[in-house]
PDB file with one MODEL, atoms N, CA, C and O in Angstrom:
MODEL        1
ATOM      1  N   MET A   1     114.271 114.760 100.479  1.00  0.00           N
ATOM      2  CA  MET A   1     113.343 113.680 100.423  1.00  0.00           C
ATOM      3  C   MET A   1     113.008 113.173  98.682  1.00  0.00           C
ATOM      4  O   MET A   1     112.764 113.899  97.719  1.00  0.00           O
ATOM      5  N   PRO A   2     113.106 111.726  98.749  1.00  0.00           N
ATOM      6  CA  PRO A   2     112.953 111.426  97.153  1.00  0.00           C
ATOM      7  C   PRO A   2     111.374 111.732  96.690  1.00  0.00           C
ATOM      8  O   PRO A   2     110.343 111.909  97.340  1.00  0.00           O
ATOM      9  N   LYS A   3     111.605 111.716  95.588  1.00  0.00           N
ATOM     10  CA  LYS A   3     109.837 111.959  94.957  1.00  0.00           C
ATOM     11  C   LYS A   3     109.731 110.713  94.183  1.00  0.00           C
ATOM     12  O   LYS A   3     110.686 109.982  93.919  1.00  0.00           O
ATOM     13  N   ILE A   4     108.270 110.479  93.769  1.00  0.00           N
ATOM     14  CA  ILE A   4     107.992 109.836  92.960  1.00  0.00           C
ATOM     15  C   ILE A   4     106.864 110.257  91.858  1.00  0.00           C
ATOM     16  O   ILE A   4     106.105 111.200  92.080  1.00  0.00           O
ATOM     17  N   THR A   5     106.811 109.554  90.753  1.00  0.00           N
ATOM     18  CA  THR A   5     105.706 110.155  89.764  1.00  0.00           C
ATOM     19  C   THR A   5     104.697 109.183  89.626  1.00  0.00           C
ATOM     20  O   THR A   5     105.086 108.064  89.294  1.00  0.00           O
ATOM     21  N   VAL A   6     103.454 109.356  89.809  1.00  0.00           N
ATOM     22  CA  VAL A   6     102.288 108.654  89.644  1.00  0.00           C
ATOM     23  C   VAL A   6     101.650 109.147  88.433  1.00  0.00           C
ATOM     24  O   VAL A   6     101.641 110.298  87.997  1.00  0.00           O
ATOM     25  N   LYS A   7     101.115 108.089  87.956  1.00  0.00           N
ATOM     26  CA  LYS A   7     100.157 108.504  86.585  1.00  0.00           C
ATOM     27  C   LYS A   7      98.820 107.937  86.931  1.00  0.00           C
ATOM     28  O   LYS A   7      98.893 107.102  87.832  1.00  0.00           O
ATOM     29  N   GLN A   8      97.580 108.160  86.454  1.00  0.00           N
ATOM     30  CA  GLN A   8      96.315 107.750  86.804  1.00  0.00           C
ATOM     31  C   GLN A   8      96.024 107.208  85.406  1.00  0.00           C
ATOM     32  O   GLN A   8      96.076 107.930  84.411  1.00  0.00           O
ATOM     33  N   ILE A   9      95.692 105.812  85.365  1.00  0.00           N
ATOM     34  CA  ILE A   9      95.546 104.768  84.211  1.00  0.00           C
ATOM     35  C   ILE A   9      93.936 104.654  84.384  1.00  0.00           C
ATOM     36  O   ILE A   9      93.355 104.602  83.300  1.00  0.00           O
ATOM     37  N   GLY A  10      93.345 104.618  85.193  1.00  0.00           N
ATOM     38  CA  GLY A  10      91.863 103.945  85.377  1.00  0.00           C
ATOM     39  C   GLY A  10      91.039 105.194  85.683  1.00  0.00           C
ATOM     40  O   GLY A  10      91.441 106.213  86.244  1.00  0.00           O
ATOM     41  N   SER A  11      89.649 104.901  85.152  1.00  0.00           N
ATOM     42  CA  SER A  11      88.799 106.017  85.597  1.00  0.00           C
ATOM     43  C   SER A  11      87.952 105.804  86.921  1.00  0.00           C
ATOM     44  O   SER A  11      87.527 104.662  87.094  1.00  0.00           O
ATOM     45  N   PRO A  12      87.668 106.724  87.837  1.00  0.00           N
ATOM     46  CA  PRO A  12      86.846 107.026  88.725  1.00  0.00           C
ATOM     47  C   PRO A  12      85.597 106.655  88.762  1.00  0.00           C
ATOM     48  O   PRO A  12      84.972 106.530  89.815  1.00  0.00           O
ATOM     49  N   ILE A  13      84.964 106.375  87.233  1.00  0.00           N
ATOM     50  CA  ILE A  13      83.332 106.346  87.196  1.00  0.00           C
ATOM     51  C   ILE A  13      83.223 104.932  87.869  1.00  0.00           C
ATOM     52  O   ILE A  13      84.077 104.045  87.883  1.00  0.00           O
ATOM     53  N   ARG A  14      82.109 104.933  88.359  1.00  0.00           N
ATOM     54  CA  ARG A  14      81.648 103.558  88.943  1.00  0.00           C
ATOM     55  C   ARG A  14      82.164 102.967  89.730  1.00  0.00           C
ATOM     56  O   ARG A  14      81.979 101.762  89.901  1.00  0.00           O
ATOM     57  N   ARG A  15      83.206 103.929  90.631  1.00  0.00           N
ATOM     58  CA  ARG A  15      84.305 103.136  91.855  1.00  0.00           C
ATOM     59  C   ARG A  15      83.457 103.872  93.175  1.00  0.00           C
ATOM     60  O   ARG A  15      82.852 104.944  93.169  1.00  0.00           O
ATOM     61  N   PRO A  16      83.603 103.103  94.061  1.00  0.00           N
ATOM     62  CA  PRO A  16      83.218 103.528  95.454  1.00  0.00           C
ATOM     63  C   PRO A  16      84.001 105.054  95.971  1.00  0.00           C
ATOM     64  O   PRO A  16      85.121 105.500  95.723  1.00  0.00           O
ATOM     65  N   GLN A  17      83.206 105.429  96.540  1.00  0.00           N
ATOM     66  CA  GLN A  17      83.847 106.860  97.155  1.00  0.00           C
ATOM     67  C   GLN A  17      85.082 106.870  97.720  1.00  0.00           C
ATOM     68  O   GLN A  17      85.911 107.779  97.689  1.00  0.00           O
ATOM     69  N   ILE A  18      85.158 105.769  98.256  1.00  0.00           N
ATOM     70  CA  ILE A  18      86.519 105.715  99.281  1.00  0.00           C
ATOM     71  C   ILE A  18      87.702 106.024  97.936  1.00  0.00           C
ATOM     72  O   ILE A  18      88.643 106.818  97.953  1.00  0.00           O
ATOM     73  N   GLN A  19      87.305 105.174  96.910  1.00  0.00           N
ATOM     74  CA  GLN A  19      88.339 105.176  95.819  1.00  0.00           C
ATOM     75  C   GLN A  19      88.876 106.669  95.331  1.00  0.00           C
ATOM     76  O   GLN A  19      89.966 107.232  95.430  1.00  0.00           O
ATOM     77  N   ARG A  20      87.669 107.023  94.788  1.00  0.00           N
ATOM     78  CA  ARG A  20      87.505 108.676  94.216  1.00  0.00           C
ATOM     79  C   ARG A  20      88.223 109.295  94.997  1.00  0.00           C
ATOM     80  O   ARG A  20      89.176 109.879  94.479  1.00  0.00           O
ATOM     81  N   ASP A  21      88.054 109.405  96.473  1.00  0.00           N
ATOM     82  CA  ASP A  21      88.776 110.338  97.413  1.00  0.00           C
ATOM     83  C   ASP A  21      90.084 109.927  97.463  1.00  0.00           C
ATOM     84  O   ASP A  21      90.737 110.964  97.580  1.00  0.00           O
ATOM     85  N   THR A  22      90.885 108.908  97.437  1.00  0.00           N
ATOM     86  CA  THR A  22      91.876 108.687  97.377  1.00  0.00           C
ATOM     87  C   THR A  22      92.725 108.969  96.367  1.00  0.00           C
ATOM     88  O   THR A  22      93.952 109.003  96.456  1.00  0.00           O
ATOM     89  N   LEU A  23      91.841 109.244  95.065  1.00  0.00           N
ATOM     90  CA  LEU A  23      92.583 109.623  93.915  1.00  0.00           C
ATOM     91  C   LEU A  23      92.502 111.243  93.997  1.00  0.00           C
ATOM     92  O   LEU A  23      93.420 111.887  93.489  1.00  0.00           O
ATOM     93  N   LYS A  24      91.553 111.832  94.552  1.00  0.00           N
ATOM     94  CA  LYS A  24      91.617 113.432  94.811  1.00  0.00           C
ATOM     95  C   LYS A  24      92.709 113.649  95.888  1.00  0.00           C
ATOM     96  O   LYS A  24      93.501 114.588  95.810  1.00  0.00           O
ATOM     97  N   GLY A  25      92.719 112.876  96.751  1.00  0.00           N
ATOM     98  CA  GLY A  25      94.155 112.944  97.791  1.00  0.00           C
ATOM     99  C   GLY A  25      95.449 112.990  97.409  1.00  0.00           C
ATOM    100  O   GLY A  25      96.360 113.562  98.008  1.00  0.00           O
ATOM    101  N   LEU A  26      95.528 112.280  96.241  1.00  0.00           N
ATOM    102  CA  LEU A  26      96.958 112.032  95.589  1.00  0.00           C
ATOM    103  C   LEU A  26      96.915 113.232  94.508  1.00  0.00           C
ATOM    104  O   LEU A  26      97.845 113.263  93.702  1.00  0.00           O
ATOM    105  N   GLY A  27      95.861 114.274  94.421  1.00  0.00           N
ATOM    106  CA  GLY A  27      96.121 115.093  93.261  1.00  0.00           C
ATOM    107  C   GLY A  27      95.820 114.757  91.880  1.00  0.00           C
ATOM    108  O   GLY A  27      96.280 115.389  90.929  1.00  0.00           O
ATOM    109  N   LEU A  28      94.740 113.365  91.740  1.00  0.00           N
ATOM    110  CA  LEU A  28      94.660 113.256  90.416  1.00  0.00           C
ATOM    111  C   LEU A  28      92.993 113.186  90.334  1.00  0.00           C
ATOM    112  O   LEU A  28      92.178 112.882  91.205  1.00  0.00           O
ATOM    113  N   ASN A  29      92.805 113.598  88.905  1.00  0.00           N
ATOM    114  CA  ASN A  29      91.198 113.489  89.121  1.00  0.00           C
ATOM    115  C   ASN A  29      91.039 113.342  87.529  1.00  0.00           C
ATOM    116  O   ASN A  29      89.841 113.374  87.247  1.00  0.00           O
ATOM    117  N   LYS A  30      91.859 113.192  86.391  1.00  0.00           N
ATOM    118  CA  LYS A  30      91.404 112.885  84.979  1.00  0.00           C
ATOM    119  C   LYS A  30      92.498 111.693  84.448  1.00  0.00           C
ATOM    120  O   LYS A  30      93.447 111.300  85.126  1.00  0.00           O
ATOM    121  N   MET A  31      92.259 111.353  83.498  1.00  0.00           N
ATOM    122  CA  MET A  31      92.729 110.052  83.000  1.00  0.00           C
ATOM    123  C   MET A  31      94.094 110.751  82.136  1.00  0.00           C
ATOM    124  O   MET A  31      94.040 111.683  81.334  1.00  0.00           O
ATOM    125  N   HIS A  32      95.328 109.973  82.586  1.00  0.00           N
ATOM    126  CA  HIS A  32      96.470 110.172  82.123  1.00  0.00           C
ATOM    127  C   HIS A  32      97.347 111.499  82.537  1.00  0.00           C
ATOM    128  O   HIS A  32      98.251 111.996  81.866  1.00  0.00           O
ATOM    129  N   ARG A  33      96.890 111.917  83.720  1.00  0.00           N
ATOM    130  CA  ARG A  33      97.263 112.705  84.504  1.00  0.00           C
ATOM    131  C   ARG A  33      98.475 112.408  85.452  1.00  0.00           C
ATOM    132  O   ARG A  33      98.363 111.382  86.123  1.00  0.00           O
ATOM    133  N   THR A  34      99.483 113.064  85.591  1.00  0.00           N
ATOM    134  CA  THR A  34     100.768 112.754  86.448  1.00  0.00           C
ATOM    135  C   THR A  34     100.920 113.783  87.531  1.00  0.00           C
ATOM    136  O   THR A  34     100.704 114.995  87.519  1.00  0.00           O
ATOM    137  N   ARG A  35     101.345 112.988  88.457  1.00  0.00           N
ATOM    138  CA  ARG A  35     101.814 114.169  89.625  1.00  0.00           C
ATOM    139  C   ARG A  35     102.967 113.581  90.291  1.00  0.00           C
ATOM    140  O   ARG A  35     103.162 112.374  90.435  1.00  0.00           O
ATOM    141  N   GLU A  36     103.936 114.814  90.800  1.00  0.00           N
ATOM    142  CA  GLU A  36     105.096 114.383  91.453  1.00  0.00           C
ATOM    143  C   GLU A  36     104.952 114.499  92.688  1.00  0.00           C
ATOM    144  O   GLU A  36     104.729 115.646  93.075  1.00  0.00           O
ATOM    145  N   LEU A  37     105.007 113.615  93.532  1.00  0.00           N
ATOM    146  CA  LEU A  37     104.885 113.691  95.042  1.00  0.00           C
ATOM    147  C   LEU A  37     106.013 113.059  95.979  1.00  0.00           C
ATOM    148  O   LEU A  37     106.958 112.448  95.478  1.00  0.00           O
ATOM    149  N   GLU A  38     105.912 113.186  97.011  1.00  0.00           N
ATOM    150  CA  GLU A  38     106.933 112.927  98.195  1.00  0.00           C
ATOM    151  C   GLU A  38     106.816 111.503  98.157  1.00  0.00           C
ATOM    152  O   GLU A  38     105.702 111.006  97.989  1.00  0.00           O
ATOM    153  N   ASP A  39     107.752 110.841  98.282  1.00  0.00           N
ATOM    154  CA  ASP A  39     107.929 109.427  98.496  1.00  0.00           C
ATOM    155  C   ASP A  39     107.781 109.122 100.099  1.00  0.00           C
ATOM    156  O   ASP A  39     108.823 108.972 100.738  1.00  0.00           O
ATOM    157  N   SER A  40     106.677 109.037 100.684  1.00  0.00           N
ATOM    158  CA  SER A  40     106.445 108.814 102.047  1.00  0.00           C
ATOM    159  C   SER A  40     105.658 107.585 102.230  1.00  0.00           C
ATOM    160  O   SER A  40     105.257 107.065 101.189  1.00  0.00           O
ATOM    161  N   PRO A  41     105.373 107.045 103.284  1.00  0.00           N
ATOM    162  CA  PRO A  41     104.519 105.557 103.721  1.00  0.00           C
ATOM    163  C   PRO A  41     103.008 106.131 103.459  1.00  0.00           C
ATOM    164  O   PRO A  41     102.090 105.347 103.217  1.00  0.00           O
ATOM    165  N   GLU A  42     102.804 107.549 103.523  1.00  0.00           N
ATOM    166  CA  GLU A  42     101.581 107.754 103.317  1.00  0.00           C
ATOM    167  C   GLU A  42     101.155 107.575 102.072  1.00  0.00           C
ATOM    168  O   GLU A  42     100.054 107.064 101.866  1.00  0.00           O
ATOM    169  N   VAL A  43     101.897 107.935 101.159  1.00  0.00           N
ATOM    170  CA  VAL A  43     101.705 108.150  99.440  1.00  0.00           C
ATOM    171  C   VAL A  43     101.605 106.763  99.182  1.00  0.00           C
ATOM    172  O   VAL A  43     100.696 106.376  98.448  1.00  0.00           O
ATOM    173  N   ARG A  44     102.423 105.935  99.690  1.00  0.00           N
ATOM    174  CA  ARG A  44     102.565 104.510  99.034  1.00  0.00           C
ATOM    175  C   ARG A  44     101.275 103.757  99.577  1.00  0.00           C
ATOM    176  O   ARG A  44     100.639 103.045  98.800  1.00  0.00           O
ATOM    177  N   GLY A  45     100.906 103.894 100.811  1.00  0.00           N
ATOM    178  CA  GLY A  45      99.715 103.314 101.397  1.00  0.00           C
ATOM    179  C   GLY A  45      98.456 103.724 100.201  1.00  0.00           C
ATOM    180  O   GLY A  45      97.778 102.931  99.548  1.00  0.00           O
ATOM    181  N   MET A  46      98.426 105.016 100.180  1.00  0.00           N
ATOM    182  CA  MET A  46      97.216 105.530  99.061  1.00  0.00           C
ATOM    183  C   MET A  46      97.521 104.805  97.697  1.00  0.00           C
ATOM    184  O   MET A  46      96.625 104.203  97.104  1.00  0.00           O
ATOM    185  N   ILE A  47      98.640 104.868  97.277  1.00  0.00           N
ATOM    186  CA  ILE A  47      98.834 104.023  95.926  1.00  0.00           C
ATOM    187  C   ILE A  47      98.267 102.460  96.236  1.00  0.00           C
ATOM    188  O   ILE A  47      97.286 102.123  95.572  1.00  0.00           O
ATOM    189  N   ARG A  48      98.688 101.711  96.973  1.00  0.00           N
ATOM    190  CA  ARG A  48      98.257 100.504  97.212  1.00  0.00           C
ATOM    191  C   ARG A  48      96.934  99.859  97.378  1.00  0.00           C
ATOM    192  O   ARG A  48      96.542  98.714  97.151  1.00  0.00           O
ATOM    193  N   LYS A  49      96.139 101.328  98.015  1.00  0.00           N
ATOM    194  CA  LYS A  49      94.804 101.129  97.941  1.00  0.00           C
ATOM    195  C   LYS A  49      94.200 101.187  96.323  1.00  0.00           C
ATOM    196  O   LYS A  49      93.130 100.655  96.027  1.00  0.00           O
ATOM    197  N   ILE A  50      94.841 101.733  95.581  1.00  0.00           N
ATOM    198  CA  ILE A  50      94.010 101.943  94.352  1.00  0.00           C
ATOM    199  C   ILE A  50      95.021 101.488  93.113  1.00  0.00           C
ATOM    200  O   ILE A  50      95.201 102.156  92.095  1.00  0.00           O
ATOM    201  N   PRO A  51      95.666 100.161  93.427  1.00  0.00           N
ATOM    202  CA  PRO A  51      96.508  99.941  92.034  1.00  0.00           C
ATOM    203  C   PRO A  51      96.322  99.512  91.040  1.00  0.00           C
ATOM    204  O   PRO A  51      97.260  99.015  90.417  1.00  0.00           O
ATOM    205  N   HIS A  52      94.732  99.552  90.392  1.00  0.00           N
ATOM    206  CA  HIS A  52      93.782  99.290  89.437  1.00  0.00           C
ATOM    207  C   HIS A  52      93.555 100.782  88.720  1.00  0.00           C
ATOM    208  O   HIS A  52      93.203 101.021  87.565  1.00  0.00           O
ATOM    209  N   LEU A  53      93.873 101.688  89.790  1.00  0.00           N
ATOM    210  CA  LEU A  53      93.670 103.218  89.032  1.00  0.00           C
ATOM    211  C   LEU A  53      94.948 103.708  88.831  1.00  0.00           C
ATOM    212  O   LEU A  53      95.007 104.156  87.686  1.00  0.00           O
ATOM    213  N   VAL A  54      95.992 103.828  89.414  1.00  0.00           N
ATOM    214  CA  VAL A  54      97.544 104.484  89.015  1.00  0.00           C
ATOM    215  C   VAL A  54      98.521 103.429  88.924  1.00  0.00           C
ATOM    216  O   VAL A  54      98.419 102.288  89.375  1.00  0.00           O
ATOM    217  N   GLU A  55      99.521 103.966  88.262  1.00  0.00           N
ATOM    218  CA  GLU A  55     100.643 103.503  88.193  1.00  0.00           C
ATOM    219  C   GLU A  55     102.003 104.495  88.570  1.00  0.00           C
ATOM    220  O   GLU A  55     102.008 105.720  88.448  1.00  0.00           O
ATOM    221  N   ILE A  56     102.934 103.815  88.965  1.00  0.00           N
ATOM    222  CA  ILE A  56     104.125 104.546  89.151  1.00  0.00           C
ATOM    223  C   ILE A  56     104.666 104.503  87.937  1.00  0.00           C
ATOM    224  O   ILE A  56     104.749 103.478  87.260  1.00  0.00           O
ATOM    225  N   VAL A  57     105.234 106.106  87.459  1.00  0.00           N
ATOM    226  CA  VAL A  57     106.014 105.994  86.082  1.00  0.00           C
ATOM    227  C   VAL A  57     107.638 106.196  86.650  1.00  0.00           C
ATOM    228  O   VAL A  57     108.515 105.721  85.928  1.00  0.00           O
ATOM    229  N   SER A  58     108.015 106.817  87.796  1.00  0.00           N
ATOM    230  CA  SER A  58     109.384 106.614  88.237  1.00  0.00           C
ATOM    231  C   SER A  58     109.409 106.881  89.565  1.00  0.00           C
ATOM    232  O   SER A  58     108.495 107.266  90.293  1.00  0.00           O
ATOM    233  N   GLU A  59     110.516 106.645  89.805  1.00  0.00           N
ATOM    234  CA  GLU A  59     110.860 106.550  91.363  1.00  0.00           C
ATOM    235  C   GLU A  59     112.494 107.179  91.523  1.00  0.00           C
ATOM    236  O   GLU A  59     113.413 106.857  90.770  1.00  0.00           O
ATOM    237  N   GLY A  60     112.607 108.072  92.599  1.00  0.00           N
ATOM    238  CA  GLY A  60     113.864 108.560  92.892  1.00  0.00           C
ATOM    239  C   GLY A  60     113.626 109.901  93.008  1.00  0.00           C
ATOM    240  O   GLY A  60     114.548 110.672  93.273  1.00  0.00           O
TER     241      GLY A  60
ENDMDL
END
């Protein structure tokens, strides 16, 4: 399955709890950390919920 690299660019401070939980679900918890995840509809949906906190670094 293809992979996608996601980087956290925003702080979860003063964000709703659901957005914090979404970051934790992606495996991100500190600024400028990156994670390589499976490119699935579930992961894409989580990224779509918090586009102001994460960015897609690479796809493939």
